[in-house]
C-alpha positions as CSV (number, residue, x, y, z in Angstrom):
1,M,39.6,0.9,27.3
2,N,41.4,-1.4,24.8
3,F,42.5,-5.0,24.4
4,H,46.0,-4.4,25.9
5,Q,44.3,-4.4,29.4
6,F,43.8,-8.2,29.0
7,Q,47.6,-8.8,28.7
8,L,47.1,-11.2,25.8
9,H,50.1,-12.8,24.1
10,E,51.7,-10.6,21.4
11,K,50.9,-13.2,18.7
12,I,47.2,-13.0,19.7
13,M,47.3,-9.2,19.8
14,A,48.4,-9.4,16.1
15,G,45.2,-11.3,15.3
16,V,43.2,-8.7,17.3
17,K,44.7,-5.9,15.2
18,V,44.1,-7.8,11.9
19,S,40.5,-8.3,12.9
20,G,40.0,-4.6,13.3
21,Y,39.1,-4.7,17.0
22,I,39.7,-1.5,18.8
23,E,37.6,-1.4,22.0
24,P,36.2,-4.5,23.7
25,T,32.5,-4.9,23.8
26,P,30.6,-5.2,27.1
27,I,30.5,-9.0,26.9
28,Q,34.2,-9.1,26.2
29,V,34.9,-6.9,29.2
30,K,32.9,-9.2,31.5
31,S,33.9,-12.5,30.0
32,I,37.6,-12.4,29.1
33,P,39.0,-11.7,32.6
34,A,36.8,-14.4,34.2
35,I,37.7,-17.0,31.5
36,M,41.4,-16.2,31.8
37,E,41.1,-16.9,35.5
38,G,39.7,-20.3,34.7
39,R,36.2,-19.6,35.9
40,D,33.1,-21.2,34.4
41,V,30.8,-18.7,32.7
42,M,27.1,-18.5,32.0
43,G,26.2,-15.6,29.8
44,L,22.9,-14.3,28.4
45,A,23.8,-12.6,25.2
46,Q,22.4,-12.0,21.7
47,T,24.2,-12.7,18.5
48,G,26.2,-9.7,17.4
49,T,27.4,-8.7,20.9
50,G,31.0,-10.0,20.3
51,K,30.8,-13.2,22.2
52,T,32.8,-15.3,19.8
53,A,35.9,-13.2,20.5
54,A,34.9,-13.1,24.1
55,F,35.7,-16.9,24.5
56,A,38.1,-17.3,21.5
57,L,40.7,-14.9,22.8
58,P,41.1,-16.4,26.3
59,I,41.0,-20.0,24.8
60,L,43.9,-19.1,22.5
61,Q,45.8,-17.6,25.4
62,R,45.4,-20.7,27.4
63,L,46.3,-23.2,24.7
64,M,49.5,-21.5,23.7
65,G,51.0,-22.8,26.9
66,G,50.7,-26.5,26.1
67,P,51.2,-29.3,23.6
68,L,50.2,-28.7,20.0
69,G,48.1,-31.1,17.8
70,V,45.9,-32.3,20.7
71,V,42.2,-31.4,20.9
72,R,42.1,-29.2,24.1
73,A,39.1,-26.9,23.3
74,L,35.7,-27.8,22.0
75,I,33.0,-25.3,20.9
76,I,29.5,-26.7,20.1
77,A,27.0,-24.7,18.2
78,P,23.6,-25.5,16.6
79,T,24.2,-24.7,12.9
80,R,26.8,-25.1,10.2
81,E,26.9,-21.4,9.6
82,L,27.6,-20.5,13.2
83,T,30.2,-23.3,13.4
84,E,32.0,-22.1,10.4
85,Q,31.8,-18.5,11.6
86,T,33.4,-19.4,14.9
87,Q,36.1,-21.4,13.1
88,N,36.9,-18.4,10.8
89,A,37.1,-16.1,13.8
90,I,39.5,-18.4,15.7
91,S,41.7,-18.8,12.6
92,Q,41.9,-15.1,12.1
93,L,42.6,-14.2,15.7
94,G,45.1,-17.0,16.1
95,Y,46.8,-16.9,12.7
96,K,50.2,-16.3,14.3
97,T,49.9,-18.7,17.3
98,G,50.5,-22.0,15.5
99,L,47.3,-23.4,16.9
100,R,45.2,-25.3,14.4
101,S,41.4,-25.4,14.4
102,L,38.7,-27.4,12.5
103,S,35.0,-27.0,11.9
104,I,33.0,-30.2,12.1
105,Y,29.4,-30.4,10.7
106,G,27.2,-32.6,8.6
107,G,26.0,-32.1,5.0
108,V,29.6,-32.5,3.7
109,G,31.9,-35.5,3.4
110,I,33.3,-36.8,6.6
111,L,36.6,-38.1,5.2
112,P,38.3,-34.7,4.9
113,Q,37.4,-34.1,8.5
114,I,38.9,-37.4,9.6
115,Q,42.1,-36.7,7.7
116,T,42.5,-33.3,9.3
117,L,41.9,-34.8,12.8
118,R,44.6,-37.4,12.1
119,R,47.1,-34.6,11.3
120,G,46.3,-33.0,14.7
121,V,44.2,-30.0,15.7
122,D,43.9,-28.0,18.9
123,I,40.4,-26.5,18.7
124,I,37.2,-28.0,17.3
125,S,34.1,-26.0,16.5
126,A,31.3,-28.5,15.9
127,C,27.6,-29.3,15.4
128,P,26.4,-32.0,17.8
129,G,25.2,-34.6,15.3
130,R,28.4,-34.8,13.2
131,L,30.5,-34.7,16.4
132,L,28.7,-37.7,17.8
133,D,29.3,-39.5,14.5
134,H,33.1,-38.9,14.9
135,I,32.9,-40.1,18.5
136,N,31.1,-43.3,17.5
137,R,33.7,-43.9,14.8
138,K,36.5,-43.2,17.3
139,T,38.0,-40.7,14.8
140,V,38.1,-37.9,17.5
141,N,39.7,-38.0,20.9
142,L,38.1,-35.6,23.5
143,S,39.9,-37.0,26.5
144,K,42.2,-34.0,26.7
145,I,39.6,-31.3,26.5
146,E,40.3,-28.4,28.9
147,V,37.6,-25.9,27.7
148,L,34.1,-26.6,26.6
149,V,31.9,-23.9,25.0
150,L,28.2,-24.3,24.4
151,D,27.1,-21.4,22.1
152,E,23.5,-20.5,21.4
153,A,22.4,-23.1,23.9
154,D,18.7,-22.2,23.6
155,Q,18.7,-22.8,19.9
156,M,20.3,-26.2,20.4
157,F,17.5,-27.0,22.8
158,D,14.9,-25.8,20.2
159,M,16.5,-28.1,17.6
160,G,16.4,-31.1,19.8
161,F,20.1,-31.3,20.4
162,L,20.0,-31.4,24.3
163,P,20.2,-35.2,24.5
164,D,23.2,-35.2,22.1
165,I,24.9,-32.6,24.2
166,R,24.6,-34.7,27.3
167,K,26.0,-37.7,25.4
168,I,29.0,-35.7,24.2
169,I,29.7,-34.4,27.7
170,K,30.1,-38.0,28.9
171,H,33.1,-38.3,26.7
172,L,34.8,-35.2,28.2
173,P,37.1,-35.0,31.2
174,A,35.1,-34.3,34.4
175,V,37.6,-31.6,35.4
176,R,37.4,-28.8,32.7
177,Q,36.3,-25.2,32.2
178,T,32.8,-24.8,30.8
179,L,31.3,-21.7,29.2
180,L,27.6,-21.5,28.3
181,F,26.1,-18.7,26.2
182,S,22.4,-18.4,25.4
183,A,20.0,-15.7,24.2
184,T,17.3,-16.9,26.5
185,M,17.3,-19.2,29.5
186,P,14.5,-21.7,29.4
187,D,14.2,-24.2,32.3
188,D,15.9,-27.0,30.4
189,I,19.0,-24.9,29.6
190,R,19.0,-23.7,33.2
191,G,18.9,-27.3,34.3
192,L,21.8,-28.2,32.0
193,A,23.8,-25.2,33.3
194,G,23.3,-26.4,36.8
195,D,24.6,-29.9,35.9
196,I,27.7,-28.9,34.0
197,L,28.8,-25.5,35.4
198,T,30.7,-25.1,38.7
199,N,30.3,-21.8,40.6
200,P,29.9,-19.9,37.3
201,V,30.3,-16.1,36.7
202,S,26.9,-15.1,35.4
203,F,26.0,-12.0,33.4
204,Q,23.4,-10.6,30.9
205,I,24.3,-8.5,27.9
206,G,21.9,-6.9,25.4
207,Y,19.1,-9.2,26.2
208,S,16.0,-7.3,27.2
209,Q,15.9,-4.6,24.6
210,P,16.7,-4.5,20.8
211,A,19.3,-2.0,19.7
212,S,18.3,1.6,19.9
213,T,19.6,2.2,16.4
214,V,16.7,0.3,14.8
215,A,13.3,1.8,13.9
216,H,10.3,-0.5,14.2
217,T,7.3,-0.4,11.9
218,F,4.4,-2.9,11.8
219,Y,2.4,-3.3,8.6
220,P,-1.1,-4.9,8.8
221,V,-1.8,-7.3,6.0
222,E,-4.0,-10.3,5.0
223,T,-2.0,-13.5,4.9
224,Q,-2.6,-14.1,1.2
225,R,-1.4,-10.6,0.3
226,K,2.0,-10.6,1.9
227,N,3.8,-10.8,-1.4
228,V,1.8,-7.8,-2.7
229,L,2.8,-5.8,0.4
230,L,6.4,-6.9,0.1
231,D,6.6,-5.8,-3.5
232,K,5.1,-2.4,-2.6
233,I,7.5,-1.7,0.2
234,L,10.6,-2.7,-1.8
235,E,9.4,-0.6,-4.7
236,N,9.0,2.5,-2.6
237,T,11.9,2.2,-0.2
238,E,15.5,3.0,-0.6
239,T,17.4,0.0,0.9
240,G,20.8,-1.5,1.1
241,P,21.1,-5.3,1.7
242,V,17.7,-6.6,2.9
243,L,17.2,-9.7,5.1
244,V,13.7,-11.3,4.9
245,F,12.6,-13.7,7.6
246,T,10.0,-16.5,7.1
247,R,8.9,-19.3,9.5
248,T,9.2,-22.3,7.1
249,K,11.7,-23.6,4.6
250,I,9.1,-23.9,1.9
251,R,8.0,-20.3,2.4
252,S,11.6,-19.1,2.3
253,K,12.0,-20.8,-1.1
254,R,8.8,-19.5,-2.5
255,V,9.3,-15.9,-1.4
256,A,12.8,-16.0,-2.8
257,Q,11.5,-17.3,-6.1
258,H,8.8,-14.5,-6.2
259,L,11.4,-11.8,-5.5
260,D,13.7,-13.2,-8.1
261,Q,10.9,-13.2,-10.7
262,S,10.1,-9.6,-9.7
263,G,13.6,-8.6,-10.8
264,Y,15.5,-8.6,-7.4
265,K,18.7,-10.5,-7.0
266,T,17.6,-12.8,-4.3
267,A,18.9,-16.0,-2.6
268,A,17.2,-18.3,-0.1
269,L,18.8,-19.8,3.0
270,H,17.1,-22.7,4.7
271,G,17.8,-26.2,6.1
272,N,17.0,-28.1,2.9
273,L,20.0,-26.7,1.1
274,S,23.4,-28.5,0.9
275,Q,26.3,-26.9,2.7
276,S,27.8,-25.6,-0.6
277,Q,24.4,-24.1,-1.5
278,R,24.1,-22.4,1.8
279,Q,27.6,-21.1,1.7
280,K,27.0,-19.8,-1.9
281,A,23.9,-17.9,-0.7
282,L,25.8,-16.3,2.3
283,D,28.8,-15.4,0.3
284,G,26.7,-13.9,-2.4
285,F,24.8,-11.8,0.1
286,R,28.0,-10.6,1.8
287,S,29.6,-9.7,-1.6
288,G,26.5,-7.8,-2.9
289,R,25.7,-10.3,-5.6
290,Y,22.4,-10.8,-4.0
291,K,20.5,-7.8,-2.8
292,I,18.0,-9.8,-0.7
293,L,18.4,-12.9,1.4
294,V,15.3,-14.8,2.5
295,A,16.0,-17.0,5.5
296,T,14.4,-19.1,8.2
297,D,15.3,-18.5,11.9
298,V,17.4,-21.7,12.2
299,A,19.3,-21.2,9.0
300,A,20.0,-17.6,9.8
301,R,21.9,-18.4,13.0
302,G,25.5,-17.3,12.3
303,I,24.7,-14.7,9.6
304,D,27.1,-11.8,10.3
305,V,26.7,-9.4,7.4
306,R,27.4,-5.7,8.0
307,K,25.4,-2.9,6.4
308,V,22.1,-4.7,6.4
309,S,19.7,-1.7,6.1
310,H,16.4,-3.5,6.6
311,V,15.1,-6.6,8.3
312,I,11.7,-7.6,7.0
313,N,9.7,-10.1,9.1
314,Y,7.5,-11.6,6.3
315,D,6.3,-13.9,9.1
316,I,6.2,-12.5,12.6
317,P,8.6,-14.4,14.9
318,N,7.3,-17.0,17.4
319,T,8.5,-15.0,20.5
320,A,9.5,-11.5,21.5
321,E,13.0,-12.8,22.2
322,A,13.2,-14.1,18.6
323,Y,12.2,-10.7,17.3
324,T,15.2,-9.2,19.1
325,H,17.5,-11.8,17.6
326,R,16.2,-11.2,14.1
327,I,16.4,-7.4,14.1
328,G,19.8,-7.6,15.6
329,R,21.0,-8.2,12.0
330,T,20.5,-4.5,11.2
331,G,21.6,-1.4,13.1
332,R,24.9,-3.0,13.9
333,A,28.2,-1.2,14.7
334,C,26.5,2.2,15.3
335,E,24.7,2.0,12.0
336,T,21.0,2.8,11.8
337,G,18.5,0.3,10.4
338,D,14.8,-0.5,9.9
339,A,12.7,-3.5,11.0
340,F,9.5,-4.0,9.1
341,T,7.1,-6.6,10.4
342,F,4.0,-8.0,8.6
343,V,1.1,-8.7,11.1
344,T,-2.1,-10.6,10.4
345,C,-5.2,-11.2,12.4
346,E,-3.6,-14.5,13.7
347,D,-0.7,-12.5,15.1
348,K,-2.6,-10.4,17.7
349,I,-0.9,-11.9,20.8
350,L,2.6,-11.8,19.4
351,T,2.1,-8.3,18.0
352,R,1.1,-7.0,21.5
353,S,4.0,-9.0,23.1
354,I,6.6,-7.5,20.8
355,G,5.0,-4.1,21.2
356,K,5.4,-4.5,25.0
357,L,9.1,-5.5,24.5
358,L,9.7,-2.3,22.5
359,E,7.9,-0.3,25.2
360,G,5.5,1.1,22.6
361,N,8.3,2.4,20.5
362,V,6.8,1.0,17.3
363,K,4.9,2.6,14.5
364,Y,1.9,1.0,12.8
365,C,1.6,1.9,9.1
366,S,-1.2,0.9,6.8
367,L,-0.7,1.3,3.1
368,D,-3.7,2.0,0.7
369,G,-5.6,-1.1,0.0
370,F,-4.5,-2.9,3.2
371,P,-6.2,-3.2,6.6
372,D,-6.0,-0.6,9.3
373,I,-4.2,-1.8,12.5
374,S,-7.5,-1.7,14.4
375,A,-8.7,-4.5,12.1
376,I,-5.8,-6.6,13.2
377,L,-5.7,-5.9,16.9
378,G,-9.4,-5.4,17.3
379,G,-9.1,-1.8,18.5
380,P,-6.7,1.1,19.1
381,S,-3.3,-0.3,20.1
382,G,-2.2,2.6,22.2
383,E,1.4,1.8,21.2
384,T,2.1,4.0,18.2
385,K,5.0,6.4,18.4
386,T,7.0,8.0,15.7
387,R,10.8,7.8,15.7
388,A,11.3,11.6,15.1
389,K,12.0,12.5,18.7
390,T,14.7,9.7,19.2
391,G,17.2,11.3,16.8
392,I,17.3,8.2,14.7
393,R,17.0,8.8,10.9
394,P,16.4,5.4,9.3
395,N,15.7,5.0,5.6
396,R,12.1,6.1,4.7
397,P,9.9,5.2,1.7
398,K,10.4,7.3,-1.3
399,R,7.5,9.5,-2.4
400,T,5.9,8.3,-5.6
401,A,2.8,9.5,-7.4
402,G,-0.4,8.2,-5.9
403,S,1.5,6.5,-3.1
404,Y,0.2,7.2,0.4
405,V,0.5,5.9,3.9
406,K,-2.6,5.7,6.1
407,E,-1.7,6.6,9.7
408,K,-3.4,5.1,12.7
409,D,-5.7,8.2,13.1
410,G,-7.1,7.6,9.6
411,R,-5.3,10.6,8.0
412,R,-3.3,10.1,4.8
413,R,0.1,11.5,4.1
414,A,2.4,11.2,1.1
415,E,5.0,8.5,1.6
416,G,8.4,9.9,2.5
417,R,7.1,13.0,4.2
418,R,7.5,13.3,8.0
């Protein structure tokens, strides 16, 4: 199966080739034909499944047959990073089509955006707040929109954007094609889908289970000793690029500062940074200038960096679904990866919930000087399994003198030995 089956315009196929696409992903196989038929679509899909190309390619195909310089497609996303990532993908896939696109978000000057809009664009990728600003200033005309895409709808709800989305929709033509993608489907998003979609094609891709290419290890730790555990793991583990997740912006900054002082090339990514600072952190992580990126969940939306060897959950995510989203940053494109999660006594419920999601395919590992898992969960978890039988060979800690791992059964083994 290849992209020729979709019968895309040759100029679009040139963009597909430049982007390095060979075989369509499952979400592209399901979405592209339905979108090209003009159907509304509601998809449950995680980041990293290929959904940007899934809606970008049929949008480019549709817009090539009409007037240029008129905004006919609108993609709304929750964060600046995701908006810019979508814009870059559209620019690359459509570089020979003559269609012009623009990303619109806050944190940067509005005047350059206004000037570009006046020159004429065909596709807008936008964050809700800044788009509403343009609507109120009457610097954007959405009356000719043919396709609306709501990307990462659940995150827009979590960030309080749902009222803004409804305001924006009032400025769009009633007759249009609408595509909604979300990692989860809370009641509010389901209600929005019912209001704005007409007889949609619905599907679910890569939602219930994390990628099988990722090995999962939980480390019991006292809250105040997380930095000590992080240092110990990084010191004794061979890694490539590492992504560390924290729950708050302040903790992201502090952990990054701690790692930087420990000699690691580290950057922080959180909502308090300016757009130029966020872009600098992302570009530095992609290029290898920074070995470690410490990010919050919201700021990390849109991170698409290949070869991330380890995801470390410094703070356990708030939901099992969020865990799947986080660890999806490693083990991509048939690569293997590791997900390390720090768990404290306050994390009992979430630890068991994530363990259930992983169907017990998680290893609990206690380093010398740190609590046993029974001290965290209050008894045997019954969920520990090694990854040896799965055929996955993730990176393992290097053996160092005096360094041991205390297994769940109380025995000790030298780190790095199976």
